[in-house]
C-alpha positions, 0 to 999 in steps of 0.5 A, spaced: 485 481 520 490 485 518 498 485 515 503 491 515 508 491 510 514 496 511 516 499 505 520 505 508 526 506 504 524 503 497 524 508 490 518 507 486 517 502 484 518 498 489 512 499 495 508 496 490 511 491 487 511 489 494 504 491 497 501 486 489 504 480 492 504 481 499 495 482 497 496 475 492 497 472 499 492 475 503 485 474 502 477 478 499 477 483 505 483 483 509 485 490 510 494 491 508 498 497 510 503 499 506 508 504 510 511 507 504 516 515 504 518 514 496 513 521 494 512 517 488 508 513 492 502 517 492 500 518 485 502 511 485 498 508 490 492 510 488 492 508 481 495 501 483 488 500 487 484 501 482 487 497 476 487 491 479 480 493 484 483 493 490 479 497 496 484 504 499 481 506 506 484 512 507 492 514 509 495 518 514 501 522 514 507 523 520 514 524 520 516 524 512 511 517 510 505 516 508 501 510 512 495 507 507 489 502 508 488 498 502 483 493 502 484 488 498 479 487 493 
């Protein structure tokens, strides 16, 4: 199952904090699509995934926003 979280307009650390909370409520192996436009997310999101044991499957950039694909570990 795929879940979406719109964190557009939120600044560090809110996108990662909201992603952490959302990931707690989904099953291991499920996918979270996290949309951000905070410049700090390019550092924060990959670091969060490593620290929390999630798999960052990739990201796409479009119109100043990044959509991250995070697989819950």
